[in-house]
N, CA and C of each residue as an Amber inpcrd file, in Angstrom:
protein
   693
 -77.2020000-122.3930000 -27.1610000 -78.3520000-122.2640000 -26.1810000
 -78.8770000-120.9650000 -26.8130000 -80.5910000-120.7950000 -27.0200000
 -81.6530000-119.7200000 -27.5390000 -81.9240000-119.5520000 -25.8910000
 -82.2380000-117.8850000 -26.4800000 -83.1130000-117.3140000 -24.9270000
 -84.0600000-117.4230000 -26.3190000 -85.5110000-117.3670000 -25.1120000
 -86.6470000-117.8210000 -25.4830000 -88.0180000-116.8170000 -25.2840000
 -87.2740000-115.5640000 -24.7910000 -88.0110000-114.2530000 -24.9870000
 -88.1140000-114.0180000 -23.5590000 -88.1200000-112.4180000 -23.2420000
 -89.2670000-112.2750000 -21.8130000 -90.7930000-113.1290000 -21.9380000
 -91.3530000-113.2680000 -20.2750000 -92.3890000-114.1990000 -20.1990000
 -93.3210000-112.3220000 -20.2680000 -94.2020000-113.1630000 -19.9200000
 -95.1280000-112.1450000 -20.6790000 -96.0210000-111.8820000 -18.7990000
 -96.8340000-110.5750000 -19.0260000 -97.1700000-110.8960000 -17.6640000
 -96.1800000-109.5660000 -17.0330000 -96.3340000-109.2480000 -15.5200000
 -94.8710000-108.2750000 -15.2550000 -94.2150000-108.4870000 -15.0520000
 -93.5580000-108.4520000 -14.4160000 -91.4550000-109.0020000 -15.0300000
 -90.7000000-108.0150000 -13.9490000 -90.3110000-107.5990000 -12.6430000
 -89.4600000-106.6260000 -11.3940000 -88.1700000-106.6350000 -12.7840000
 -88.8470000-104.6430000 -12.8000000 -87.2740000-104.3620000 -13.2380000
 -86.3800000-103.8430000 -12.6740000 -85.0560000-104.1660000 -13.4630000
 -83.9980000-103.7300000 -12.2380000 -83.4680000-102.3770000 -12.6800000
 -83.4660000-101.1750000 -11.7970000 -83.3130000 -99.8780000 -12.2510000
 -82.0540000 -99.4710000 -12.0050000 -81.0650000 -99.5490000 -13.0510000
 -79.6860000 -98.5900000 -13.6770000 -79.4620000 -97.5220000 -14.0890000
 -78.8270000 -96.7320000 -13.2340000 -78.4580000 -94.8480000 -13.4210000
 -78.9340000 -94.9190000 -15.1000000 -78.9850000 -93.9850000 -15.0430000
 -78.6920000 -93.6030000 -16.6470000 -77.1850000 -93.0890000 -17.2120000
 -76.1870000 -92.5360000 -15.6900000 -74.8320000 -92.0370000 -16.3320000
 -73.9960000 -93.6700000 -16.2830000 -74.7860000 -95.2400000 -16.4980000
 -74.2580000 -96.0880000 -16.4570000 -73.5560000 -95.8390000 -17.7590000
 -74.6150000 -95.6780000 -18.9900000 -74.6550000 -96.2940000 -20.0310000
 -74.0490000 -94.8220000 -20.7910000 -74.3360000 -93.6720000 -20.1790000
 -73.6550000 -92.6320000 -20.8980000 -71.6020000 -92.3570000 -20.9090000
 -71.5580000 -92.7800000 -19.3780000 -70.6520000 -92.4560000 -18.9710000
 -69.6610000 -93.4910000 -18.6170000 -70.6710000 -94.6810000 -18.5390000
 -69.3720000 -96.2710000 -17.8820000 -69.1330000 -96.9870000 -18.9990000
 -70.6410000 -97.2840000 -19.6730000 -70.7460000 -98.5380000 -20.4150000
 -69.3240000 -97.9530000 -22.0780000 -68.8860000 -97.0210000 -22.4400000
 -68.2450000 -97.0320000 -23.1290000 -66.5600000 -96.9880000 -22.5880000
 -66.9710000 -97.1700000 -21.2710000 -66.0120000 -97.4710000 -21.0740000
 -65.7030000 -99.0710000 -20.0670000 -66.0440000 -99.9000000 -20.1610000
 -65.6000000-101.1560000 -19.7440000 -65.0230000-101.4870000 -21.0500000
 -64.3860000-102.1730000 -20.9270000 -63.6120000-103.2430000 -21.9840000
 -63.2170000-104.1140000 -21.4530000 -63.8940000-104.7050000 -20.5100000
 -64.0280000-106.8730000 -20.2370000 -64.7200000-106.5360000 -19.6700000
 -65.4190000-108.3840000 -20.7300000 -66.9190000-108.8190000 -19.9490000
 -67.2390000-108.8910000 -18.6530000 -65.8080000-110.0700000 -18.1120000
 -66.4460000-110.2440000 -17.0940000 -66.5030000-108.9670000 -15.9300000
 -66.2030000-107.8640000 -16.5200000 -66.3730000-106.4910000 -15.3650000
 -67.5740000-106.1850000 -15.9850000 -68.2420000-106.0510000 -16.4360000
 -70.0860000-105.8710000 -16.8870000 -70.7630000-107.1010000 -16.7730000
 -70.3490000-108.1400000 -16.9400000 -71.5870000-108.9500000 -15.9540000
 -71.2450000-108.3900000 -14.1580000 -70.3580000-108.6060000 -13.3670000
 -70.1240000-108.2740000 -12.4070000 -71.1580000-107.0330000 -12.0800000
 -70.8820000-106.7630000 -12.9460000 -71.1600000-104.7410000 -12.3080000
 -72.7410000-105.3850000 -12.2080000 -73.0580000-105.7710000 -13.8320000
 -74.9990000-106.1030000 -14.4810000 -75.1910000-106.9970000 -12.6590000
 -74.2790000-107.9510000 -12.4640000 -75.2540000-108.5880000 -11.3380000
 -75.0540000-108.3360000  -9.9310000 -74.4210000-106.9620000  -9.5750000
 -74.1320000-106.0710000  -8.6900000 -76.1790000-104.0620000  -8.8270000
 -76.2800000-104.5290000  -9.2210000 -77.4630000-103.7620000  -9.7370000
 -78.7500000-104.5550000  -9.4380000 -78.5850000-106.1580000 -10.2680000
 -79.6470000-106.5600000  -9.9780000 -79.2700000-107.2410000  -8.0710000
 -79.0920000-107.5110000  -7.4760000 -78.5530000-107.8710000  -6.2370000
 -78.9100000-106.5860000  -5.2380000 -78.0930000-105.6880000  -6.0510000
 -78.7380000-104.8480000  -4.5400000 -80.1490000-104.3850000  -4.6270000
 -80.4080000-104.1840000  -6.1200000 -81.5360000-103.5280000  -6.2650000
 -82.8880000-104.7880000  -5.2290000 -82.5830000-105.9680000  -4.3470000
 -83.0560000-107.4030000  -4.4730000 -83.6300000-106.8490000  -2.8150000
 -81.8750000-106.2380000  -2.1600000 -82.2200000-106.0040000  -1.0450000
 -83.1580000-105.3360000  -0.2040000 -83.4200000-104.6450000   1.5040000
 -83.5900000-103.8070000   2.3770000 -82.6260000-103.3300000   2.7530000
 -83.2470000-101.8370000   3.5970000 -82.2100000-101.4460000   4.0990000
 -81.4700000-100.0500000   3.5970000 -81.7200000 -99.2450000   4.4440000
 -81.2680000 -98.5900000   4.0270000 -79.7970000 -98.1730000   3.2900000
 -78.6190000 -99.3100000   3.8710000 -77.7150000 -99.2970000   3.1370000
 -77.5190000-100.4120000   2.8980000 -77.1300000-100.9070000   1.9640000
 -76.8650000-102.1810000   0.7090000 -75.9940000-102.4630000   0.7520000
 -75.0180000-103.4560000   0.4270000 -73.6970000-104.1390000   0.0700000
 -74.1500000-105.8280000  -0.5010000 -72.4640000-106.5180000  -0.5860000
 -72.9430000-107.6910000  -1.4550000 -71.9180000-108.0200000  -1.0620000
 -71.6560000-109.5180000  -0.0670000 -70.2040000-110.2180000   0.4260000
 -69.5240000-111.3490000  -1.0070000 -68.3580000-111.1490000  -0.8770000
 -68.3450000-112.7190000  -1.4720000 -68.0930000-114.2810000  -1.8420000
 -69.4130000-114.3670000  -0.6090000 -69.5920000-115.0830000  -0.6640000
 -71.2450000-115.5250000  -1.5240000 -72.2180000-114.3740000  -1.0510000
 -72.9550000-113.5850000  -1.8320000 -72.8470000-113.7700000  -3.5960000
 -72.4630000-113.5600000  -4.1400000 -72.0480000-113.9110000  -5.2350000
 -71.0810000-115.1450000  -5.3410000 -70.0630000-116.0820000  -4.9950000
 -70.6160000-117.0680000  -5.3480000 -71.5150000-117.7890000  -4.9940000
 -72.5130000-117.3390000  -4.0450000 -73.6470000-118.3250000  -4.2880000
 -75.1070000-118.2010000  -5.1060000 -74.2340000-117.8200000  -5.9450000
 -75.3070000-117.2410000  -7.4100000 -74.5540000-118.6060000  -8.6730000
 -75.6180000-119.1750000  -8.3470000 -75.1430000-120.5960000  -9.6290000
 -75.2160000-119.2030000 -10.9960000 -76.2260000-118.9670000 -11.0410000
 -75.8870000-118.5050000 -12.6320000 -75.5810000-117.4010000 -13.5450000
 -74.4720000-116.5350000 -11.7260000 -73.5440000-115.6040000 -12.0080000
 -72.7450000-116.7700000 -12.4640000 -71.7940000-117.6060000 -10.9620000
 -70.9740000-118.7070000 -11.7850000 -70.9020000-118.2820000 -13.4920000
 -71.6100000-119.3340000 -13.2940000 -71.7190000-119.7460000 -15.0580000
 -71.3800000-119.0250000 -15.4590000 -72.2910000-117.8200000 -15.6220000
 -71.9500000-116.1590000 -16.8010000 -70.2650000-116.3060000 -16.3600000
 -69.8690000-116.4790000 -15.9980000 -68.3620000-115.6860000 -15.5130000
 -67.2080000-117.2930000 -15.9220000 -67.5160000-118.2700000 -15.5970000
 -66.1810000-118.7770000 -16.4730000 -67.2430000-120.4420000 -15.8120000
 -66.7140000-121.3090000 -16.4510000 -66.7860000-123.1740000 -16.5700000
 -66.6830000-123.9610000 -14.9550000 -65.7040000-123.2900000 -14.5430000
 -65.7700000-124.0620000 -13.1990000 -65.2990000-122.9800000 -12.2220000
 -65.8160000-123.4970000 -10.5700000 -65.7110000-122.7220000  -9.6050000
 -64.3880000-122.0970000  -9.2170000 -63.5630000-123.0570000  -9.2910000
 -62.4260000-122.3920000  -9.3560000 -61.7390000-120.8850000 -10.2600000
 -61.9820000-121.4560000 -11.7940000 -61.6210000-120.3770000 -11.9640000
 -62.8330000-119.1960000 -12.0140000 -64.1650000-119.3140000 -11.0260000
 -64.8180000-118.2910000 -10.7650000 -64.3620000-117.0850000 -10.1420000
 -64.4730000-117.6730000  -8.8350000 -63.1680000-117.1910000  -7.8790000
 -62.5980000-116.1280000  -8.2950000 -61.6050000-116.6290000  -9.5880000
 -59.9600000-116.1620000 -10.3660000 -60.7520000-114.4940000 -11.0980000
 -62.0750000-114.3340000 -11.7000000 -62.3860000-114.0590000 -12.8250000
 -63.0940000-113.2850000 -11.3650000 -64.6810000-113.8350000 -10.9190000
 -65.1030000-112.9880000  -9.5020000 -63.7540000-111.7620000  -9.0590000
 -62.3610000-111.8710000  -8.6870000 -61.7210000-110.9790000  -8.3340000
 -61.0440000-109.5460000  -9.4830000 -60.4810000-110.5510000 -10.3830000
 -60.7140000-109.7570000 -11.3730000 -61.2970000-109.2420000 -11.8030000
 -62.4770000-109.1820000 -12.0370000 -63.9000000-108.2340000 -12.6490000
 -64.0370000-107.1800000 -11.1100000 -64.0140000-107.4640000  -9.3370000
 -64.0240000-106.5270000  -8.7360000 -62.8110000-105.9980000  -8.5710000
 -61.5640000-106.1080000  -8.9590000 -60.8710000-105.6020000  -8.7660000
 -60.8100000-103.9250000 -10.0880000 -61.5740000-104.5600000 -10.9080000
 -61.3010000-103.8890000 -12.5120000 -62.6340000-103.1510000 -11.9220000
 -63.4370000-103.3270000 -11.6930000 -64.9300000-102.2680000 -10.7280000
 -64.4910000-101.5360000  -9.6760000 -63.9120000-101.5110000  -9.3190000
 -63.4090000-100.5060000  -7.6970000 -62.5450000 -99.4240000  -8.0290000
 -61.7270000-100.2720000  -8.8970000 -60.4420000 -99.8360000  -9.8760000
 -60.9370000 -98.0150000 -10.5360000 -62.6180000 -98.6510000 -11.5330000
 -63.3580000 -97.4620000 -12.3070000 -64.2260000 -96.4240000 -11.2060000
 -64.5850000 -96.9250000 -10.7330000 -65.4180000 -96.2150000  -9.5370000
 -66.9020000 -95.9200000  -9.4300000 -66.8320000 -98.2720000 -10.1020000
 -68.5280000 -97.9190000 -10.3210000 -68.7530000 -98.5330000  -8.8320000
 -67.7650000 -99.5950000  -8.2260000 -68.3100000-100.1420000  -6.5130000
 -66.9500000 -99.1700000  -6.0350000 -67.3800000 -99.6990000  -4.5270000
 -66.1100000 -99.5010000  -3.6080000 -66.9880000-100.6060000  -2.6070000
 -65.4250000-100.6690000  -1.8620000 -65.1080000-101.5400000  -1.2580000
 -64.8880000-101.2240000   0.4230000 -65.0680000-101.3690000   1.4780000
 -64.9370000-102.2420000   2.3400000 -64.8610000-103.1760000   3.3300000
 -63.1650000-103.4430000   4.0910000 -62.9970000-104.2650000   4.3380000
 -62.9570000-104.1630000   6.0660000 -62.7120000-104.9330000   7.2710000
 -63.1950000-105.1140000   8.4350000 -62.9810000-106.5000000   9.4350000
 -63.5370000-106.3990000  10.1080000 -63.2100000-107.7650000  10.9160000
 -64.3560000-107.9210000  11.8290000 -65.5410000-109.4170000  11.9540000
 -66.5440000-109.9360000  11.6940000 -66.2560000-110.6920000  12.9400000
 -66.2680000-110.8640000  14.4330000 -65.7730000-112.3080000  15.0320000
 -64.9390000-113.0800000  14.5970000 -63.8940000-112.2620000  14.6750000
 -61.9220000-112.4040000  14.1840000 -62.6790000-113.0440000  12.8230000
 -63.3000000-112.6820000  11.5350000 -62.8620000-112.5200000   9.9540000
 -62.6310000-111.4070000  10.0480000 -62.0670000-111.9930000   8.0320000
 -62.3940000-110.3980000   8.0110000 -63.8960000-110.7050000   6.9090000
 -63.8010000-109.5880000   6.6570000 -65.1980000-109.0090000   6.3400000
 -65.2890000-108.6520000   4.8060000 -65.4910000-108.3790000   3.1790000
 -65.3750000-107.5670000   2.4090000 -66.2000000-107.3490000   1.6040000
 -67.0160000-105.7010000   1.8910000 -68.6190000-105.9970000   1.4240000
 -67.5830000-104.6600000   0.2050000 -69.2230000-104.8400000  -0.7290000
 -68.9000000-104.3770000  -1.5360000 -69.7720000-103.2150000  -2.0230000
 -69.8470000-102.2460000  -2.0140000 -71.5840000-100.5170000  -2.4960000
 -71.3010000-100.3700000  -3.7400000 -71.9630000 -99.7340000  -4.2090000
 -72.3560000 -98.5320000  -5.5270000 -72.2490000 -97.7330000  -5.2180000
 -70.9850000 -97.1610000  -5.7430000 -70.9470000 -95.4280000  -6.1670000
 -71.9150000 -95.2440000  -6.3080000 -72.7470000 -94.4110000  -5.2150000
 -73.2690000 -94.1040000  -4.7470000 -73.5060000 -92.9870000  -3.7370000
 -74.1920000 -92.0490000  -2.8870000 -74.2370000 -91.2510000  -2.3560000
 -74.2730000 -91.9090000  -1.4070000 -75.3500000 -93.5170000  -0.7270000
 -75.6670000 -93.7870000   0.6400000 -74.0000000 -95.0210000   0.2840000
 -73.8040000 -95.2550000  -1.3060000 -72.3840000 -96.2640000  -0.8890000
 -71.3140000 -95.2140000  -0.1810000 -70.9200000 -94.1340000  -0.7280000
 -70.2900000 -93.2580000   0.5470000 -70.2500000 -93.2280000   1.5360000
 -71.4270000 -92.8170000   1.5480000 -71.6260000 -92.2940000   3.1060000
 -70.9630000 -93.9490000   4.3360000 -71.5690000 -95.2180000   3.3580000
 -71.8590000 -96.4700000   4.4830000 -69.9030000 -96.5750000   4.6210000
 -69.5920000 -96.6610000   3.6820000 -67.7270000 -96.7080000   3.4080000
 -67.5030000 -95.9670000   4.7650000 -68.0380000 -94.7950000   4.5350000
 -67.2540000 -93.5630000   5.3020000 -67.8140000 -93.4880000   6.6110000
 -68.8060000 -94.5100000   7.1990000 -68.7610000 -95.0120000   8.7110000
 -68.0040000 -95.9910000   8.5750000 -67.9560000 -96.7660000   8.7110000
 -67.1790000 -97.8000000   8.2980000 -65.9400000 -97.2590000   9.2700000
 -65.3460000 -96.7350000   8.2280000 -64.0920000 -96.0280000   7.9850000
 -63.9390000 -95.4000000   9.6240000 -65.5070000 -94.6010000   9.4400000
 -64.5560000 -94.2050000  10.8790000 -65.6010000 -95.4040000  12.3410000
 -65.5820000 -96.2860000  12.4210000 -65.6680000 -96.9130000  12.8890000
 -67.4700000 -96.9180000  13.2490000 -68.3680000 -96.5000000  12.6960000
 -70.2770000 -96.6940000  13.4050000 -70.7570000 -97.5630000  12.4190000
 -70.1910000 -98.8600000  13.0240000 -70.9980000 -99.7960000  12.2860000
 -71.1380000-100.8500000  13.7140000 -71.3850000-101.7990000  13.8420000
 -71.5390000-103.4550000  14.7390000 -72.2840000-104.5990000  13.8380000
 -71.5280000-105.6160000  15.0630000 -72.5620000-107.1760000  13.6180000
 -73.7870000-107.2870000  14.3540000 -74.4290000-107.2700000  13.7490000
 -75.8580000-106.8850000  13.6040000 -76.9170000-108.7340000  14.3960000
 -75.6850000-109.3890000  14.2810000 -75.9630000-111.4730000  14.2480000
 -77.0350000-112.1640000  13.1880000 -76.4960000-111.1310000  12.5800000
 -77.6610000-112.0620000  10.9140000 -75.9560000-111.8920000  10.3300000
 -76.2600000-113.2920000  10.3620000 -75.4830000-114.2950000   9.2500000
 -75.7250000-113.4540000   7.9490000 -76.7120000-113.4670000   6.9630000
 -77.2890000-112.7340000   5.6840000 -77.1400000-112.2180000   5.6630000
 -76.9180000-111.2620000   6.5830000 -76.3810000-109.6360000   6.8530000
 -75.7300000-109.3060000   8.0250000 -74.9580000-109.2240000   8.0080000
 -73.7660000-108.8290000   9.1830000 -73.7080000-107.5450000   9.9710000
 -73.5510000-106.8680000   8.6430000 -72.8450000-105.2780000   8.8690000
 -74.2650000-104.1190000   9.3310000 -74.5060000-104.0220000   9.9890000
 -75.1780000-102.4270000  10.7830000 -75.0850000-101.7870000  10.8030000
 -74.6390000-100.8010000   9.3770000 -74.5390000 -99.1670000   9.9810000
 -75.1240000 -98.4960000  10.8230000 -74.4450000 -97.6440000  11.5090000
 -74.8230000 -96.4080000  12.4200000 -74.6940000 -95.4260000  12.0190000
 -75.3490000 -94.2840000  11.5920000 -74.9140000 -92.8960000  11.2440000
 -76.9180000 -92.2350000  10.8100000 -76.5530000 -91.0140000  11.7070000
 -77.2650000 -90.3080000  12.4200000 -78.3770000 -90.9500000  13.0220000
 -77.4660000 -91.5820000  14.1430000 -78.7080000 -92.0170000  14.8840000
 -78.9990000 -91.7340000  15.9510000 -79.3320000 -91.5940000  17.6310000
 -80.0450000 -90.3420000  18.5460000 -78.1330000 -91.0390000  19.3680000
 -77.4630000 -89.8150000  19.2730000 -76.3110000 -89.8870000  21.4400000
 -77.4200000 -90.3950000  22.3840000 -76.7080000 -91.5290000  22.4480000
 -77.5400000 -91.9800000  23.6330000 -76.9690000 -91.7920000  25.3870000
 -75.7600000 -91.7000000  24.6550000 -75.1830000 -90.3440000  25.9010000
 -76.1830000 -89.4670000  26.4960000 -76.4300000 -88.2660000  25.1290000
 -77.6680000 -87.0460000  25.1520000 -78.5390000 -87.6350000  25.4890000
 -79.3250000 -88.9510000  25.1220000 -80.2980000 -89.1090000  24.8180000
 -80.2590000 -89.2180000  26.8280000 -79.6500000 -89.6280000  27.5660000
 -79.2660000 -90.1360000  28.4540000 -80.3300000 -88.9410000  29.2920000
 -79.1090000 -87.9910000  29.6270000 -78.4540000 -87.0710000  30.3810000
 -80.1810000 -85.5810000  30.2040000 -80.5110000 -86.1950000  28.5800000
 -82.2940000 -85.3060000  28.2290000 -83.2230000 -86.0930000  29.2180000
 -83.0480000 -87.2980000  29.7060000 -84.6660000 -88.1840000  29.6540000
 -84.5930000 -88.4900000  30.7240000 -82.7650000 -89.0530000  31.7270000
 -83.2000000 -89.5660000  32.5220000 -82.1110000 -89.2690000  34.0450000
 -81.4160000 -88.4760000  33.2450000 -80.4190000 -87.8640000  34.9560000
 -79.0020000 -87.5840000  34.5490000 -78.6070000 -86.7870000  35.4280000
 -76.4800000 -86.5810000  35.5680000 -76.4240000 -88.0450000  34.5210000
 -75.2360000 -87.8060000  34.2740000 -74.3910000 -88.8680000  33.6980000
 -73.0220000 -88.8870000  34.2480000 -73.4460000 -90.0680000  35.1580000
 -72.1510000 -90.1760000  35.9480000 -70.8820000 -91.4320000  35.0110000
 -69.9350000 -91.4470000  35.7070000 -68.9580000 -92.2630000  34.9780000
 -69.5700000 -93.4260000  35.5150000 -70.2230000 -94.1310000  36.7060000
 -70.3370000 -95.5410000  36.5080000 -72.0240000 -95.9020000  34.9920000
 -72.4600000 -94.8460000  35.1010000 -73.6650000 -95.1660000  34.0070000
 -73.3830000 -95.1680000  32.5360000 -72.3640000 -93.8740000  32.7000000
 -71.8360000 -93.9450000  30.7990000 -70.7600000 -95.2740000  30.6420000
 -70.1580000 -96.2260000  31.4590000 -69.5770000 -97.2480000  31.2980000
 -70.5800000 -97.8370000  31.2830000 -71.8730000 -98.6010000  31.6970000
 -72.1510000 -98.7330000  31.2830000 -73.4200000 -99.1760000  30.1960000
 -72.8980000 -97.3420000  29.5040000 -73.8630000 -97.0640000  28.0620000
 -73.4300000 -97.7430000  26.9160000 -72.0590000 -97.9960000  27.2150000
 -71.1320000 -98.1730000  26.6330000 -71.5320000 -99.1420000  26.6010000
 -71.6500000-100.3490000  27.7000000 -71.4200000-102.1670000  27.3740000
 -73.2810000-102.0110000  26.1310000 -74.0020000-101.1800000  26.8070000
 -75.2430000-101.3140000  26.2180000 -75.3370000-101.4750000  24.4860000
 -73.6060000-100.1660000  24.4910000 -74.0000000-100.4880000  22.7160000
 -73.0870000-101.3350000  21.7860000 -73.1130000-102.1090000  23.0100000
 -71.5630000-103.6360000  22.1430000 -72.8170000-103.8140000  22.4520000
 -73.8350000-104.0230000  23.1590000 -74.1980000-106.0240000  23.0280000
 -75.8740000-105.4250000  22.0310000 -76.8190000-104.0340000  22.1800000
 -77.4890000-103.9240000  21.4810000 -77.7770000-103.1840000  20.6140000
 -78.5740000-103.0510000  19.2670000 -78.5730000-102.2220000  18.6540000
 -78.9870000-100.8160000  19.2340000 -78.7150000 -99.7240000  18.6140000
 -79.5300000 -98.5610000  19.2220000 -80.2830000 -98.1900000  19.7140000
 -81.6300000 -98.5060000  18.2990000 -83.0450000 -98.0950000  18.6280000
 -83.7700000 -98.9480000  19.0280000 -82.7440000-100.2560000  19.8280000
 -83.5050000-100.4260000  21.1760000 -82.8810000 -99.8440000  22.5330000
 -81.9390000 -99.4550000  22.4950000 -80.9470000 -98.6730000  23.1620000
 -82.7200000 -97.2290000  23.8480000 -82.5890000 -97.0390000  22.5940000
 -83.3690000 -96.0390000  22.3140000 -84.9330000 -95.7860000  22.9640000
 -85.4280000 -96.7980000  22.3120000 -87.1870000 -97.5820000  22.6440000
 -86.8850000 -97.8200000  24.8380000 -85.8880000 -98.7050000  25.0530000
 -85.7870000 -99.0500000  26.7400000 -86.0350000 -97.7350000  26.9530000
 -84.9030000 -96.7650000  26.7850000 -84.9270000 -95.3640000  27.1650000
 -86.8590000 -93.9290000  27.6190000 -86.7830000 -94.7620000  25.7280000
 -88.1330000 -93.7910000  26.2540000 -90.0140000 -94.7610000  27.0790000
 -89.0740000 -95.7560000  27.0790000 -90.0290000 -96.6130000  27.7570000
 -90.5840000 -95.8870000  29.3090000 -88.8590000 -95.7100000  29.4410000
 -88.4210000 -95.4240000  30.6010000 -89.6220000 -93.9180000  30.9500000
 -89.5450000 -92.8980000  30.6430000 -89.9740000 -91.8140000  30.9850000
 -91.0300000 -92.2960000  30.7720000 -91.6410000 -92.8310000  29.5330000
 -93.1210000 -92.8340000  29.6090000 -93.8060000 -93.9800000  31.3960000
 -93.5820000 -94.4360000  31.4270000 -93.5520000 -95.4960000  32.4560000
 -92.9340000 -94.8640000  33.7260000 -93.1200000 -93.2010000  33.8850000
 -92.2330000 -92.4210000  35.0530000 -91.1520000 -92.8460000  35.8190000
 -90.7020000 -93.6110000  35.1250000 -89.3710000 -94.6960000  36.2870000
 -87.5200000 -94.3500000  35.0280000 -87.2260000 -93.4400000  35.8510000
 -86.1490000 -92.5820000  34.6740000 -85.4790000 -93.2830000  35.7500000
 -84.8440000 -94.2200000  35.3250000 -83.6170000 -95.0730000  35.5450000
 -83.1550000 -96.0870000  34.2070000 -81.4970000 -95.4820000  34.4810000
 -80.8410000 -96.5620000  33.8210000 -81.5000000 -98.3450000  33.5640000
 -80.9570000 -98.7890000  34.9810000 -81.9920000 -99.7580000  34.9590000
 -82.4960000-100.1700000  35.0430000 -83.4790000 -99.4750000  34.7670000
 -85.2470000-100.0730000  34.4270000 -85.0810000-100.0670000  32.5970000
 -84.4150000 -99.3810000  31.7440000 -84.3130000 -99.3790000  30.6260000
 -83.0760000-101.0810000  30.6420000 -82.3540000-100.3260000  31.0300000
 -81.6090000-102.0980000  31.1140000 -82.6480000-103.2340000  31.1320000
 -83.2210000-103.5450000  32.3470000 -83.8840000-104.4170000  32.3870000
 -84.9730000-104.7890000  31.2820000 -85.4340000-103.6380000  30.1250000
 -86.0560000-103.7770000  29.4490000 -85.5170000-104.5900000  27.8710000
 -83.9070000-103.7780000  27.8740000 -83.4320000-104.2620000  26.7120000
 -83.0890000-105.7900000  27.4730000 -82.5490000-106.8910000  28.8140000
 -82.5220000-107.9230000  29.2690000 -83.7160000-108.8140000  28.8080000
 -84.7630000-107.5820000  29.6280000 -86.6440000-109.2310000  28.9340000
 -86.1960000-109.4260000  27.3270000 -85.5680000-108.1450000  26.7690000
 -85.6820000-108.3830000  24.9480000 -85.5730000-109.7690000  24.2820000
 -83.4230000-109.2130000  24.4590000 -82.8840000-110.6020000  24.2510000
 -82.8690000-111.8250000  25.0370000 -83.6210000-111.5520000  25.7610000
 -83.5950000-112.7940000  26.4060000 -84.8350000-113.7810000  26.5420000
 -86.2700000-112.8940000  24.8740000 -87.6980000-113.4300000  25.7210000
 -87.6040000-113.1380000  23.7400000 -86.8880000-111.7480000  23.2750000
 -87.3680000-111.6150000  21.9660000 -88.5800000-110.7170000  21.7470000
 -88.1260000-109.8980000  21.0410000 -88.7820000-108.5250000  20.8460000
 -90.5000000-108.1210000  20.2470000 -91.6250000-107.8190000  20.6710000
 -92.6270000-107.8120000  19.7910000 -92.9370000-106.2150000  19.8850000
 -92.8720000-106.0350000  18.5980000 -92.6550000-104.4900000  17.9750000
 -93.4580000-103.7990000  18.7200000 -94.8390000-104.6200000  17.8930000
 -96.6250000-103.7910000  18.0200000 -96.2920000-103.7300000  20.0790000
 -96.0750000-105.1800000  20.3400000 -97.0350000-105.0810000  22.0870000
 -95.3950000-104.0980000  22.8960000 -94.6390000-104.2060000  22.6160000
 -93.5420000-103.9370000  23.6580000 -93.5260000-101.7010000  23.1460000
 -94.2750000-101.4620000  21.9380000 -94.3510000-100.4200000  22.0850000
 -95.8890000 -99.9680000  22.8510000 -96.5760000-100.3700000  23.3290000
 -97.6520000-100.4390000  24.0880000 -97.4960000-100.0090000  25.6970000
 -97.7300000 -98.9030000  26.0530000 -97.2630000 -98.1490000  27.2800000
 -99.0920000 -98.0860000  27.9960000 -99.1800000 -99.9270000  28.6260000
 -99.4940000-100.4110000  29.0180000 -99.4560000-100.5650000  30.4850000
-100.8090000-101.3700000  31.3710000-100.4120000-101.7760000  33.2620000
 -99.4050000-102.4800000  32.5520000-100.1340000-103.8120000  32.1230000
 -99.4200000-104.6580000  32.2570000 -97.5840000-104.6510000  31.9280000
 -97.4130000-103.5760000  31.9500000 -96.1560000-102.6810000  31.5400000
 -95.5990000-102.9900000  32.4060000 -96.5170000-101.7760000  32.8100000
 -95.8140000-101.3430000  34.4360000 -95.6930000-102.1510000  35.4670000
 -96.7140000-102.6530000  35.8220000 -96.5460000-103.5350000  36.4840000
 -95.1800000-104.7480000  36.3740000 -94.9950000-105.1060000  34.9500000
 -93.8970000-106.3260000  34.9560000 -92.5980000-105.6690000  35.1150000
 -92.2880000-104.0820000  34.9970000 -90.7460000-103.6870000  35.4340000
 -91.1140000-102.3260000  37.2280000 -92.4260000-103.2270000  37.2030000
 -92.8320000-102.6710000  38.8920000 -91.6070000-102.6900000  40.0240000
 -90.2590000-103.0070000  39.8220000 -89.1250000-103.0500000  41.4380000
 -88.1860000-102.3230000  41.0460000 -88.4000000-101.7170000  39.8170000
 -87.3640000-100.3370000  39.3940000 -88.2720000 -99.0780000  38.8700000
 -89.4220000 -99.2600000  39.5700000 -90.1310000 -97.6320000  39.5310000
 -89.4000000 -96.7560000  40.9960000 -88.8180000 -97.0090000  41.4280000
 -88.3390000 -96.3000000  42.7900000 -87.1860000 -95.1000000  42.2680000
 -86.7320000 -95.3560000  40.9710000 -86.7250000 -94.4700000  39.9880000
 -84.5350000 -94.5210000  41.1250000 -84.2940000 -95.0260000  41.3050000
 -83.0750000 -95.6050000  41.3520000 -81.9970000 -95.7420000  39.7180000
 -80.6760000 -95.3260000  40.0010000 -79.9300000 -95.7980000  38.9040000
 -79.0330000 -97.1360000  39.4070000
């Protein structure tokens, strides 16, 4: 079977760093490792977000990749593990393993500044489960400290409030907590109970980014019960 050539018109290009051709390509002496490395460049470029990674299931879900490394699924898994081991040992890719809802999840990053920052953040425990099966990991790097944010905008941090903030960190994305505290300040309802009621409503009814960022009289009436400023 021969290749018929690249099609006419616009074709999406995959960026590959220059050092790959200058430094890595001369070193790679295994075809499976080369194919897996090129697939990683292609796959990661299609993702969105500050930190991008590939899971084992992502490799196995791509039939074109599987056909490129083996003739049957069982052998493909063996060849994938061998190729990843080689690429990680060479330093092209980085590997991080963590427990997500009772099961072990392996994540593969490109050995880039962001990839190294992501692995370091995971090792420090700066991650949470996002709830998205397709993108389960949410890495928290350089996000506002909600305890400091609370003290600067709401009031003194009591042991009870600190415990509630800790529980909120495990239940909601950091951006949600930050925005809820900001709405409480904007609506002159400086209390954690007020902010917590916002988070509860977002979790139960969904969050409309445009709607929830507007400071309207309707918003003020919705949270009127908490406007006494009590904590």
